N, CA, C and O atoms as a GROMACS GRO file, in nm:
protein
  440
    1MET      N    1  12.997  10.856  13.509
    1MET     CA    2  12.888  10.762  13.485
    1MET      C    3  12.757  10.838  13.471
    1MET      O    4  12.724  10.922  13.554
    2ALA      N    5  12.683  10.808  13.366
    2ALA     CA    6  12.557  10.878  13.340
    2ALA      C    7  12.450  10.833  13.439
    2ALA      O    8  12.445  10.717  13.479
    3ASP      N    9  12.368  10.926  13.475
    3ASP     CA   10  12.256  10.894  13.562
    3ASP      C   11  12.155  10.809  13.486
    3ASP      O   12  12.129  10.834  13.368
    4GLU      N   13  12.099  10.709  13.552
    4GLU     CA   14  12.004  10.619  13.488
    4GLU      C   15  11.886  10.695  13.429
    4GLU      O   16  11.833  10.655  13.324
    5LYS      N   17  11.843  10.802  13.494
    5LYS     CA   18  11.728  10.880  13.449
    5LYS      C   19  11.755  10.950  13.316
    5LYS      O   20  11.661  10.984  13.244
    6ASP      N   21  11.883  10.970  13.283
    6ASP     CA   22  11.918  11.038  13.159
    6ASP      C   23  11.917  10.944  13.038
    6ASP      O   24  11.928  10.990  12.925
    7THR      N   25  11.904  10.816  13.062
    7THR     CA   26  11.904  10.719  12.955
    7THR      C   27  11.774  10.732  12.876
    7THR      O   28  11.665  10.722  12.934
    8PRO      N   29  11.784  10.754  12.744
    8PRO     CA   30  11.660  10.767  12.667
    8PRO      C   31  11.584  10.634  12.663
    8PRO      O   32  11.643  10.526  12.678
    9PHE      N   33  11.454  10.644  12.644
    9PHE     CA   34  11.372  10.524  12.633
    9PHE      C   35  11.409  10.448  12.507
    9PHE      O   36  11.442  10.506  12.404
   10SER      N   37  11.402  10.316  12.518
   10SER     CA   38  11.419  10.230  12.400
   10SER      C   39  11.290  10.240  12.318
   10SER      O   40  11.190  10.292  12.367
   11PRO      N   41  11.291  10.192  12.193
   11PRO     CA   42  11.168  10.196  12.112
   11PRO      C   43  11.049  10.129  12.182
   11PRO      O   44  10.937  10.180  12.176
   12ILE      N   45  11.072  10.015  12.247
   12ILE     CA   46  10.961   9.947  12.314
   12ILE      C   47  10.911  10.028  12.434
   12ILE      O   48  10.792  10.030  12.463
   13GLU      N   49  11.002  10.095  12.504
   13GLU     CA   50  10.962  10.178  12.618
   13GLU      C   51  10.882  10.299  12.570
   13GLU      O   52  10.789  10.342  12.637
   14ASN      N   53  10.918  10.354  12.454
   14ASN     CA   54  10.838  10.462  12.395
   14ASN      C   55  10.698  10.414  12.361
   14ASN      O   56  10.600  10.487  12.380
   15LYS      N   57  10.687  10.290  12.311
   15LYS     CA   58  10.555  10.234  12.279
   15LYS      C   59  10.473  10.217  12.406
   15LYS      O   60  10.352  10.239  12.405
   16VAL      N   61  10.538  10.178  12.516
   16VAL     CA   62  10.468  10.164  12.644
   16VAL      C   63  10.416  10.301  12.688
   16VAL      O   64  10.301  10.312  12.732
   17MET      N   65  10.499  10.405  12.678
   17MET     CA   66  10.455  10.540  12.715
   17MET      C   67  10.336  10.583  12.631
   17MET      O   68  10.240  10.641  12.682
   18ASN      N   69  10.341  10.554  12.500
   18ASN     CA   70  10.228  10.587  12.414
   18ASN      C   71  10.102  10.512  12.456
   18ASN      O   72   9.993  10.570  12.456
   19ALA      N   73  10.116  10.386  12.493
   19ALA     CA   74  10.002  10.307  12.539
   19ALA      C   75   9.946  10.364  12.669
   19ALA      O   76   9.824  10.365  12.689
   20LEU      N   77  10.034  10.412  12.756
   20LEU     CA   78   9.989  10.468  12.884
   20LEU      C   79   9.913  10.599  12.866
   20LEU      O   80   9.840  10.642  12.956
   21GLU      N   81   9.930  10.664  12.751
   21GLU     CA   82   9.853  10.786  12.722
   21GLU      C   83   9.704  10.753  12.704
   21GLU      O   84   9.620  10.843  12.703
   22GLU      N   85   9.673  10.625  12.690
   22GLU     CA   86   9.533  10.582  12.677
   22GLU      C   87   9.469  10.554  12.813
   22GLU      O   88   9.348  10.534  12.821
   23VAL      N   89   9.549  10.553  12.919
   23VAL     CA   90   9.496  10.525  13.053
   23VAL      C   91   9.455  10.657  13.117
   23VAL      O   92   9.538  10.744  13.144
   24ILE      N   93   9.326  10.671  13.141
   24ILE     CA   94   9.268  10.796  13.191
   24ILE      C   95   9.249  10.789  13.343
   24ILE      O   96   9.195  10.691  13.395
   25ASP      N   97   9.293  10.894  13.412
   25ASP     CA   98   9.266  10.905  13.555
   25ASP      C   99   9.116  10.923  13.571
   25ASP      O  100   9.060  11.019  13.517
   26PRO      N  101   9.049  10.833  13.643
   26PRO     CA  102   8.903  10.839  13.651
   26PRO      C  103   8.850  10.966  13.719
   26PRO      O  104   8.738  11.008  13.690
   27GLU      N  105   8.927  11.026  13.807
   27GLU     CA  106   8.879  11.146  13.876
   27GLU      C  107   8.900  11.272  13.795
   27GLU      O  108   8.817  11.363  13.798
   28LEU      N  109   9.012  11.279  13.721
   28LEU     CA  110   9.045  11.401  13.649
   28LEU      C  111   9.012  11.396  13.500
   28LEU      O  112   9.001  11.500  13.436
   29GLY      N  113   8.996  11.276  13.445
   29GLY     CA  114   8.960  11.263  13.304
   29GLY      C  115   9.074  11.294  13.208
   29GLY      O  116   9.050  11.320  13.091
   30ILE      N  117   9.197  11.292  13.258
   30ILE     CA  118   9.317  11.317  13.177
   30ILE      C  119   9.407  11.193  13.189
   30ILE      O  120   9.407  11.125  13.292
   31ASP      N  121   9.482  11.166  13.083
   31ASP     CA  122   9.567  11.047  13.089
   31ASP      C  123   9.684  11.063  13.186
   31ASP      O  124   9.727  11.175  13.216
   32LEU      N  125   9.734  10.950  13.232
   32LEU     CA  126   9.839  10.946  13.335
   32LEU      C  127   9.969  11.012  13.289
   32LEU      O  128  10.041  11.071  13.369
   33VAL      N  129   9.999  11.001  13.159
   33VAL     CA  130  10.125  11.059  13.109
   33VAL      C  131  10.118  11.211  13.113
   33VAL      O  132  10.210  11.276  13.162
   34ASN      N  133  10.009  11.268  13.061
   34ASN     CA  134   9.996  11.414  13.061
   34ASN      C  135   9.981  11.471  13.202
   34ASN      O  136  10.016  11.586  13.227
   35LEU      N  137   9.929  11.391  13.294
   35LEU     CA  138   9.922  11.436  13.433
   35LEU      C  139  10.059  11.435  13.499
   35LEU      O  140  10.077  11.494  13.606
   36GLY      N  141  10.156  11.370  13.437
   36GLY     CA  142  10.290  11.365  13.494
   36GLY      C  143  10.304  11.260  13.603
   36GLY      O  144  10.395  11.268  13.685
   37LEU      N  145  10.215  11.162  13.603
   37LEU     CA  146  10.217  11.060  13.708
   37LEU      C  147  10.313  10.945  13.676
   37LEU      O  148  10.352  10.869  13.766
   38ILE      N  149  10.352  10.931  13.550
   38ILE     CA  150  10.444  10.825  13.511
   38ILE      C  151  10.586  10.881  13.520
   38ILE      O  152  10.622  10.970  13.444
   39TYR      N  153  10.665  10.829  13.612
   39TYR     CA  154  10.802  10.877  13.633
   39TYR      C  155  10.903  10.803  13.547
   39TYR      O  156  11.002  10.862  13.503
   40ASP      N  157  10.880  10.675  13.524
   40ASP     CA  158  10.978  10.598  13.447
   40ASP      C  159  10.914  10.470  13.394
   40ASP      O  160  10.818  10.418  13.452
   41VAL      N  161  10.968  10.421  13.284
   41VAL     CA  162  10.927  10.294  13.225
   41VAL      C  163  11.053  10.220  13.186
   41VAL      O  164  11.140  10.275  13.118
   42LYS      N  165  11.064  10.098  13.229
   42LYS     CA  166  11.178  10.014  13.193
   42LYS      C  167  11.124   9.880  13.144
   42LYS      O  168  11.037   9.820  13.207
   43VAL      N  169  11.177   9.833  13.031
   43VAL     CA  170  11.142   9.700  12.980
   43VAL      C  171  11.272   9.622  12.970
   43VAL      O  172  11.366   9.664  12.903
   44ASP      N  173  11.276   9.507  13.037
   44ASP     CA  174  11.400   9.427  13.034
   44ASP      C  175  11.400   9.333  12.912
   44ASP      O  176  11.305   9.331  12.835
   45ASP      N  177  11.507   9.258  12.898
   45ASP     CA  178  11.525   9.171  12.781
   45ASP      C  179  11.423   9.058  12.775
   45ASP      O  180  11.404   8.996  12.670
   46ASN      N  181  11.357   9.030  12.887
   46ASN     CA  182  11.255   8.925  12.890
   46ASN      C  183  11.115   8.979  12.862
   46ASN      O  184  11.018   8.903  12.863
   47GLY      N  185  11.105   9.109  12.836
   47GLY     CA  186  10.975   9.168  12.808
   47GLY      C  187  10.898   9.206  12.933
   47GLY      O  188  10.779   9.236  12.926
   48GLU      N  189  10.967   9.206  13.047
   48GLU     CA  190  10.902   9.244  13.172
   48GLU      C  191  10.916   9.396  13.189
   48GLU      O  192  11.026   9.450  13.186
   49CYS      N  193  10.802   9.462  13.205
   49CYS     CA  194  10.799   9.608  13.214
   49CYS      C  195  10.772   9.651  13.358
   49CYS      O  196  10.685   9.596  13.425
   50THR      N  197  10.848   9.750  13.403
   50THR     CA  198  10.824   9.811  13.533
   50THR      C  199  10.788   9.957  13.509
   50THR      O  200  10.865  10.033  13.451
   51VAL      N  201  10.668   9.994  13.554
   51VAL     CA  202  10.620  10.132  13.544
   51VAL      C  203  10.636  10.195  13.681
   51VAL      O  204  10.570  10.154  13.777
   52THR      N  205  10.723  10.296  13.691
   52THR     CA  206  10.739  10.370  13.816
   52THR      C  207  10.650  10.492  13.807
   52THR      O  208  10.663  10.575  13.717
   53MET      N  209  10.558  10.502  13.902
   53MET     CA  210  10.459  10.609  13.896
   53MET      C  211  10.420  10.653  14.035
   53MET      O  212  10.458  10.593  14.135
   54THR      N  213  10.343  10.760  14.039
   54THR     CA  214  10.288  10.809  14.164
   54THR      C  215  10.141  10.839  14.143
   54THR      O  216  10.087  10.817  14.035
   55LEU      N  217  10.078  10.888  14.246
   55LEU     CA  218   9.939  10.931  14.239
   55LEU      C  219   9.933  11.076  14.283
   55LEU      O  220  10.028  11.127  14.342
   56THR      N  221   9.823  11.144  14.255
   56THR     CA  222   9.814  11.286  14.286
   56THR      C  223   9.822  11.312  14.436
   56THR      O  224   9.876  11.415  14.478
   57THR      N  225   9.769  11.221  14.517
   57THR     CA  226   9.780  11.235  14.663
   57THR      C  227   9.802  11.097  14.724
   57THR      O  228   9.764  10.995  14.666
   58MET      N  229   9.863  11.095  14.841
   58MET     CA  230   9.888  10.967  14.908
   58MET      C  231   9.757  10.896  14.943
   58MET      O  232   9.753  10.773  14.948
   59GLY      N  233   9.652  10.972  14.966
   59GLY     CA  234   9.525  10.911  15.001
   59GLY      C  235   9.450  10.854  14.882
   59GLY      O  236   9.350  10.785  14.898
   60CYS      N  237   9.499  10.884  14.763
   60CYS     CA  238   9.434  10.838  14.641
   60CYS      C  239   9.471  10.691  14.619
   60CYS      O  240   9.588  10.661  14.597
   61PRO      N  241   9.376  10.602  14.624
   61PRO     CA  242   9.410  10.461  14.608
   61PRO      C  243   9.438  10.426  14.462
   61PRO      O  244   9.372  10.478  14.372
   62LEU      N  245   9.535  10.338  14.440
   62LEU     CA  246   9.555  10.283  14.306
   62LEU      C  247   9.450  10.174  14.292
   62LEU      O  248   9.475  10.056  14.319
   63GLY      N  249   9.333  10.217  14.251
   63GLY     CA  250   9.220  10.126  14.247
   63GLY      C  251   9.240  10.010  14.151
   63GLY      O  252   9.328  10.013  14.065
   64ASP      N  253   9.157   9.911  14.168
   64ASP     CA  254   9.164   9.795  14.081
   64ASP      C  255   9.146   9.834  13.935
   64ASP      O  256   9.209   9.776  13.846
   65ILE      N  257   9.061   9.932  13.910
   65ILE     CA  258   9.036   9.974  13.772
   65ILE      C  259   9.162  10.034  13.710
   65ILE      O  260   9.200   9.997  13.599
   66LEU      N  261   9.227  10.125  13.783
   66LEU     CA  262   9.349  10.188  13.732
   66LEU      C  263   9.460  10.084  13.715
   66LEU      O  264   9.531  10.084  13.615
   67ASN      N  265   9.474   9.997  13.813
   67ASN     CA  266   9.574   9.891  13.807
   67ASN      C  267   9.549   9.804  13.683
   67ASN      O  268   9.642   9.772  13.609
   68ARG      N  269   9.424   9.765  13.662
   68ARG     CA  270   9.389   9.682  13.547
   68ARG      C  271   9.415   9.755  13.416
   68ARG      O  272   9.469   9.697  13.322
   69ASP      N  273   9.376   9.884  13.409
   69ASP     CA  274   9.393   9.961  13.286
   69ASP      C  275   9.541   9.981  13.251
   69ASP      O  276   9.578   9.973  13.134
   70ILE      N  277   9.624  10.006  13.353
   70ILE     CA  278   9.768  10.022  13.330
   70ILE      C  279   9.826   9.891  13.278
   70ILE      O  280   9.898   9.889  13.178
   71THR      N  281   9.795   9.782  13.346
   71THR     CA  282   9.847   9.650  13.306
   71THR      C  283   9.802   9.615  13.165
   71THR      O  284   9.882   9.564  13.086
   72LYS      N  285   9.676   9.641  13.134
   72LYS     CA  286   9.622   9.610  13.001
   72LYS      C  287   9.694   9.692  12.893
   72LYS      O  288   9.729   9.639  12.788
   73ALA      N  289   9.715   9.821  12.920
   73ALA     CA  290   9.782   9.908  12.822
   73ALA      C  291   9.926   9.863  12.800
   73ALA      O  292   9.971   9.853  12.686
   74VAL      N  293   9.997   9.836  12.909
   74VAL     CA  294  10.138   9.800  12.899
   74VAL      C  295  10.155   9.666  12.827
   74VAL      O  296  10.241   9.653  12.740
   75THR      N  297  10.074   9.567  12.863
   75THR     CA  298  10.090   9.434  12.802
   75THR      C  299  10.032   9.428  12.661
   75THR      O  300  10.048   9.328  12.592
   76SER      N  301   9.963   9.536  12.618
   76SER     CA  302   9.915   9.539  12.479
   76SER      C  303  10.029   9.570  12.382
   76SER      O  304  10.015   9.550  12.261
   77VAL      N  305  10.141   9.619  12.435
   77VAL     CA  306  10.256   9.651  12.350
   77VAL      C  307  10.326   9.522  12.311
   77VAL      O  308  10.359   9.439  12.396
   78GLU      N  309  10.348   9.504  12.182
   78GLU     CA  310  10.413   9.384  12.133
   78GLU      C  311  10.552   9.371  12.194
   78GLU      O  312  10.632   9.465  12.189
   79GLY      N  313  10.580   9.255  12.251
   79GLY     CA  314  10.710   9.230  12.312
   79GLY      C  315  10.709   9.242  12.463
   79GLY      O  316  10.803   9.201  12.530
   80VAL      N  317  10.601   9.300  12.519
   80VAL     CA  318  10.591   9.313  12.664
   80VAL      C  319  10.508   9.196  12.716
   80VAL      O  320  10.396   9.172  12.670
   81THR      N  321  10.565   9.122  12.811
   81THR     CA  322  10.499   9.001  12.860
   81THR      C  323  10.439   9.019  12.999
   81THR      O  324  10.349   8.945  13.037
   82LYS      N  325  10.490   9.118  13.074
   82LYS     CA  326  10.445   9.133  13.212
   82LYS      C  327  10.456   9.280  13.250
   82LYS      O  328  10.541   9.353  13.200
   83CYS      N  329  10.367   9.323  13.342
   83CYS     CA  330  10.370   9.461  13.390
   83CYS      C  331  10.380   9.462  13.542
   83CYS      O  332  10.297   9.401  13.610
   84ASN      N  333  10.480   9.532  13.593
   84ASN     CA  334  10.493   9.555  13.737
   84ASN      C  335  10.472   9.704  13.760
   84ASN      O  336  10.529   9.787  13.689
   85ILE      N  337  10.393   9.738  13.860
   85ILE     CA  338  10.372   9.878  13.893
   85ILE      C  339  10.449   9.910  14.021
   85ILE      O  340  10.424   9.851  14.126
   86ASN      N  341  10.541  10.003  14.009
   86ASN     CA  342  10.622  10.046  14.121
   86ASN      C  343  10.567  10.181  14.166
   86ASN      O  344  10.598  10.284  14.107
   87LEU      N  345  10.485  10.180  14.271
   87LEU     CA  346  10.421  10.301  14.320
   87LEU      C  347  10.514  10.371  14.418
   87LEU      O  348  10.553  10.314  14.520
   88VAL      N  349  10.549  10.497  14.387
   88VAL     CA  350  10.643  10.572  14.470
   88VAL      C  351  10.580  10.704  14.513
   88VAL      O  352  10.486  10.753  14.451
   89TRP      N  353  10.633  10.761  14.619
   89TRP     CA  354  10.585  10.891  14.669
   89TRP      C  355  10.693  10.998  14.663
   89TRP      O  356  10.670  11.112  14.703
   90GLU      N  357  10.812  10.961  14.614
   90GLU     CA  358  10.922  11.057  14.598
   90GLU      C  359  10.971  11.046  14.455
   90GLU      O  360  10.995  10.934  14.410
   91PRO      N  361  10.989  11.152  14.382
   91PRO     CA  362  10.954  11.287  14.424
   91PRO      C  363  10.803  11.307  14.429
   91PRO      O  364  10.727  11.242  14.357
   92VAL      N  365  10.762  11.397  14.514
   92VAL     CA  366  10.620  11.426  14.533
   92VAL      C  367  10.564  11.488  14.405
   92VAL      O  368  10.626  11.574  14.344
   93TRP      N  369  10.446  11.442  14.367
   93TRP     CA  370  10.379  11.498  14.249
   93TRP      C  371  10.322  11.636  14.281
   93TRP      O  372  10.271  11.659  14.390
   94ASP      N  373  10.332  11.727  14.184
   94ASP     CA  374  10.264  11.855  14.197
   94ASP      C  375  10.224  11.903  14.057
   94ASP      O  376  10.256  11.839  13.958
   95LEU      N  377  10.153  12.013  14.051
   95LEU     CA  378  10.098  12.061  13.925
   95LEU      C  379  10.206  12.088  13.819
   95LEU      O  380  10.176  12.083  13.700
   96SER      N  381  10.327  12.117  13.860
   96SER     CA  382  10.433  12.147  13.764
   96SER      C  383  10.468  12.027  13.677
   96SER      O  384  10.529  12.043  13.571
   97ARG      N  385  10.431  11.907  13.720
   97ARG     CA  386  10.461  11.785  13.642
   97ARG      C  387  10.362  11.764  13.528
   97ARG      O  388  10.385  11.682  13.440
   98MET      N  389  10.253  11.837  13.531
   98MET     CA  390  10.150  11.821  13.428
   98MET      C  391  10.194  11.886  13.298
   98MET      O  392  10.265  11.986  13.298
   99SER      N  393  10.152  11.827  13.187
   99SER     CA  394  10.181  11.886  13.057
   99SER      C  395  10.093  12.010  13.038
   99SER      O  396   9.994  12.030  13.109
  100ARG      N  397  10.131  12.093  12.942
  100ARG     CA  398  10.052  12.212  12.910
  100ARG      C  399   9.909  12.169  12.872
  100ARG      O  400   9.812  12.234  12.910
  101PHE      N  401   9.898  12.059  12.797
  101PHE     CA  402   9.768  12.006  12.757
  101PHE      C  403   9.679  11.977  12.879
  101PHE      O  404   9.563  12.017  12.882
  102ALA      N  405   9.736  11.909  12.978
  102ALA     CA  406   9.658  11.873  13.098
  102ALA      C  407   9.616  11.998  13.173
  102ALA      O  408   9.502  12.006  13.219
  103LYS      N  409   9.705  12.095  13.185
  103LYS     CA  410   9.672  12.218  13.256
  103LYS      C  411   9.558  12.293  13.187
  103LYS      O  412   9.466  12.341  13.253
  104ILE      N  413   9.565  12.302  13.054
  104ILE     CA  414   9.459  12.370  12.980
  104ILE      C  415   9.327  12.294  12.994
  104ILE      O  416   9.222  12.354  13.016
  105ALA      N  417   9.333  12.161  12.983
  105ALA     CA  418   9.212  12.079  12.994
  105ALA      C  419   9.144  12.093  13.130
  105ALA      O  420   9.022  12.085  13.140
  106LEU      N  421   9.226  12.114  13.234
  106LEU     CA  422   9.171  12.128  13.369
  106LEU      C  423   9.147  12.274  13.408
  106LEU      O  424   9.103  12.302  13.520
  107GLY      N  425   9.177  12.366  13.315
  107GLY     CA  426   9.155  12.508  13.344
  107GLY      C  427   9.256  12.568  13.439
  107GLY      O  428   9.226  12.664  13.510
  108ILE      N  429   9.377  12.510  13.441
  108ILE     CA  430   9.484  12.561  13.527
  108ILE      C  431   9.573  12.650  13.441
  108ILE      O  432   9.624  12.607  13.338
  109HIS      N  433   9.591  12.772  13.482
  109HIS     CA  434   9.672  12.866  13.404
  109HIS      C  435   9.800  12.896  13.479
  109HIS      O  436   9.799  12.917  13.600
  110GLY      N  437   9.909  12.899  13.407
  110GLY     CA  438  10.035  12.934  13.473
  110GLY      C  439  10.149  12.851  13.430
  110GLY      O  440  10.261  12.871  13.477
   0.00000   0.00000   0.00000
């Protein structure tokens, strides 16, 4: 049986990921996808989307602004009717999850 994480995104889930690239972390100025904060996106047959994500630190609040921006981006995708945010702390986020783009933008080399 294949692991659920190995299942490729559907076209609508890819559109959600693209929309999430427009959501900028207010502290770092880089989008959530390139920061590696989005762990998974699932859209069910009813158009309900669940975004599984984390934050850079446990003390970092998922502020109203970030919550609103994520919901707005996700529900802007045609066919998505609702957005649920599943905030997780495992696996723990670290710099290795960032894209090369994010590392360069933040001046992190390695």
